[in-house]
N, C-alpha and C positions, 0 to 999 in steps of 0.2 A: 429542472425547475428551480428558480431562485429561492433561496432560503427566505423566510419572513423574519423580520427584525425582532419578532416577539417570541421566536423559538426557544424553548427551554426557560421562558421567564418565570422566576420564582414567585408566582401569584400567591400562593398560600401564606407566604411570609407577609406580604403586604395586607392580605385580607385580615390576618391576625392583628395586624399593626392598626389599621384603620378601625377595627372593632375595640381598640382601646387595650390590647394586651402588650406587654413588654416583649422585646426580642432579645434572645440570647445572642452571644458574641458570634457563634457560628452562623446565625441567620443574617447578621450584618455583613459577614464575610461573603456569604452566598450572593447577597445584593451586589457587593463590590465586585466579585468575580465575574457576575454576569455583566456589569457595566463595562468591564475591561475586555470582555470577549470580542466584542466588535470594534476593532482598533479604530477604523475611521470614524465611527459614530462617537466613541470615547474622545478622540481628539477634537471633533467638531464642538463637543460640549466641555472641554477643558478637563477631562477625567484622566488621571494619571495613577500609576501604582501607588504613588506617595500620598495622594489626596483622596483616593476612592472611598475609604471608609468614612472620611469627614463629609465627602461629598453626599453620599447616600444618607448619612444621618441628618445633615442639614435640609436635604430634600424631603425626607420623611417627616419632619416637623411641620412643613408647609402643607404636606400631603394630608396629615392627620387634621389639622384646622380647616382645611378646604374641602374635605371630602363629602360632608353632609351637603353643602351647596352645590358641589360638583354632581353628586348623585340626582339631586332634583333637576339640575340643568339636563343631564342625560336622558331624563324621562321625557323632556320636552324635545330634545334633539333627535333621539334615535326611537325606533320602533320598539326596542326592547333595550334594557339596561345591558345585556350581553353582547349587542351588535358591535362587532369590531373590538371587543375585549376593552371597554373603556378605562378599567384600572390600569391595565397594562400600558395602554397609549398614554394615559395621564402621567405615568411614572417615566416611561421611556422617551417620550417626546415632549408632551405639552409643559410638564413641570420643568424639566432642564432647559427648554426654550424660554420659558417666562423667567426663570433665574438668569439666564444669559442676558436676557433684555434688561433686566434691572442692573446688572453689572455694567453693561454698556451705558446705561443711563447715567450712572454714578460717574463713569469716566468723562462722559461727554460734558457734564455740568450745564446742561440745558435739555429741553425736551428732544427725545429721540424720535426720528421718523423711520420706521421699519416698512420697507416695501414688501408685499406679498404677491407673487406672480403665480398664477395657475389657470390652466384651461378651464372651460365649462366642466363642473361637476367634480373637480378635485377637492372640494372641501374647504374653499377659502373662508366662506361665511362660517361655518362650523368651527374652524380653527380660530377665527377672530372672536367669537363669542367665548370660547373656552379661555383663551389668552387674557381676554379682558377681564373675566370672572377671576382668573388666577392672579393676574397683575393687581387687581384693585384688592384682592384679599392680602396681598403682600404689601399694600400700602401705596400703590402707584396708580394715580389717576390716568385712565386709559381712554383714548378715543378711537373707535373704528370708522375709517372712512373709505368709501369705495370710488373707484373711478366712475362708476355709475352715477355717483351723487354729483358729479360735475358735467352731466350731459348739457348740451345747449339746450335751450327752451324748445318747446314744441313748435312754436312759431319759427324759431331759426332753423330747426331741423326740417320743417315743411319746405322752408325757402331752400335750404340745402339739397333737398331731394329733387326739387324742380330743376336745380343746376346739374345734379347727377343722379338720374334716376336708379342707378345701380345701388345706392344706399337705401335699399327697401327696409332695413332694420337699423335701429339704433345699435351702437357698438363699436363699429370699425373706427380706425383713425380719422379724424376729421369731424367726428359728431359730439366732441367734448369741447368745453370751454376752458382751453388750457390756461389762458390768463387768469380766470377765476382760481383754478386749482393752484396755480403758483402763488397768487396773493393770499390763499387761505394757508397754505403750508408755510410761507414766510412769516404770517403772524402766529402761527403755532409754534414755529421753531424759535422765534425771538419775540416772546410776549412782553408787553409793558406790564409793570407790576399793577396787579388787580384787574387786568384788562379783560373784558368779556368778548369772545370771538364769535361771529356768526358763522356756523358751519352749514353749507349748503346740503340739502337733502332732495332726493328724487323719488316721486311717487309713480311706480311703474304701472299702477292700475288706473291711472287717469286717462281720460279720453279713450276709454276702451282698450285700454292696454298700450296705447301709444306712449303714454307716459308724460309727465311734466315736472318742473321744479315745484316743490311745496315748501311749507314754512321751515326756515333754517333752524338748527338747533343753536342755543346760546351755551358756550362752554368757557371755562376758566381754569387756569392752573393745570393744564394737561402736562403729565409726565412723559407718556409715551403715545405715539400715533401709529396705528396700524393701517397703512395704506395699501389696499388690495384692489386687484382687477386682472382681467383676463390677458392684458398685455403690459402691465406695469414693469417699467424697466427695460422693455425691449427697444432695440435700436436698428436703424436701416441696415439692410444687408446689400451685398454686391447684386445689382440687378440681373447679372448674368446667371444667378442661381436660379431664376424662374425659367431658364431655357430648358431646365431638365427637372422641374418641379415634380414633386410626388402627387398622387392622387389626393383630392378630386381636382386638382388643377390640370385639366386636359387641353382645352381649346385656346386658341389665340385671345379670345374674349377673356377666358379665366387668367391667362398670364398678363393681360393688360390691366385687369382689376387688381391683381396682386401687385404689379409694378407700382400702380398708382397709390395703393395703400401704403406700400413701402415709402413712397415720397412723403405721403401725409405723416408718416411716423416721425419724420425729421423735426416736426412742430413740437414733438413732446419732449425732446431732448433736455431743454432747460427744466421741464418739470422733474424729470428722473434725477437731475443734480440736486434737487431738494431731499433725496433720499439718503438716508445716512448708511443704510444696509439693504440688502435684498435677499429674500429667500425664495426658493421655487418649489411649487407642489407640481409634480408631474407624473402622468402615467406611464407605465412601463411600456404600454402600447396606446399611442393617442387615441386611438379608435374607441378605447373605453368610454370616451366622453359621451358618445351617443347612447350607450347603454345607461350610464349614470343620469343623463338628461331624461331619458324614458322613464327610469325609475321614479325621478322627481315629479314627473307629469303624471304618472299613475297614482302617486300619493295625492297630488293635488286634486285629481279627479275623484279619488275615493273620498276626500274630504268635502266634496260638493263644489269645488272651484273649477273654473274653466281650465282646460289643458288641451294640448296639441295631440294629433294622432302620431302614431309612430312614423309614418311616412313624413309628416310634416317636420317631426324632430330630425330626420335624416337630412332633409333639405336645410333645415335651419342651422344644424351644427356644421354641415359641409360649407355653408356660406362663410363661416367664420374662419374655417379652414383655408378657404380659398383667399380670404384677406391676409391672413398672417398664419402660415402654416407652422405647426409646432416643430416638425422635423427642420425646418429651415431657419427658425427664429429662436426657439428655445434650447434645442439640443446643442448648437454651438456654444451657448453660456456654459454648459456643463462639461462638454467633451474638451473645449479648448479655452479654458479661462485665461485672460491676461491680466497681470497686475496692473497694467495701464488702463484698464477699464475704470470708468469714472465710478460705477457701483458694481464691483466684483461680487458674485453670488457668495453670500456668507454661509448659507445652508441650503442644501438640496434634499428633497424628500420625495423618493420614488415609490410610487402606490401600485400595488396589484389590482386586480379586477374587483376584489372585495374592499377597497379603500384601505388596506393594511400595508404599512411601510415594509418595503423589501430592502431599502437601503437608506441610510441617513448620513450625510457626510458634506464636508466642505469640498467643492469641486477642485481647488487648488491642492488640498491635501491628497485627493485621489489621483491627481495627475502626477504628483511627485513620488507616489507609492509605487508606480509601475516602471 
């Protein structure tokens, strides 16, 4: 069984710290030792033997000031504050990730666009909310933007579905307004002084769940853009890969659909070139997505909202696997990273069934360590 990234975490020290107590030198050393224990994770976040103590102390100051607001957010995001050990996750992933983003923003000397790739249920939305809170607490104006926000209009998608009846759901390559997305990111990356930028938003509840564009948000002086989506950053693969594709791509019709979506993916390459970096949230077993989506539907139904049945969930998730299968498109980014990739993955976060990380690393560091 894979070890959890949080194993042995010195949670008592941090609980005392956020409660307002001072920590003795040995407590700081315990936190520093824990940081260095996972070599790949430490390297991904720039923690070394020489800077470990200074790193944990700098992180701890942001933690203490942020924690009350973070605790309130956890009550809204999780069924209980203990789910997924939020304090440990905040310290081990969300805080160092936010601090890394601020460092990159300073080096870039213009707004930073961080791509976030993750299949359904991997926690992209939760990550975005926590990062936004953390970054803004650190003084950086942050915008969360989803690939969903740049869907084509309902009228355009109805016309598209008439042309290709296989596009029964919004989401696959070809259902987005790529030109709009490029224009928005270009304005965000190189804003004119004092410029207000209209950011598109999508209302998934409109037209009985078919969804449509809604009023855009108006933003200005954005420092960091978190651009997330279920295939953000993915590029076309060799079409012969579909000759031996994994389940649920079984039939020739399935393979034809997968090849066509692969072709459609080419249209997104100019959009991915607007990303400064790319991180990946992925399940140690891609089939966890069905379980996670079913859990989300049950929560929605319990809250009195409409939701799909378990059989409908299976069909829905498999539809997206048939379009862009995680084993064909995501795994190569992690197992065979290339320096020549336009946007090499800067961080990979592997999740177990309970959404807890079992590995946090830079794929190129992992490749050179073997």
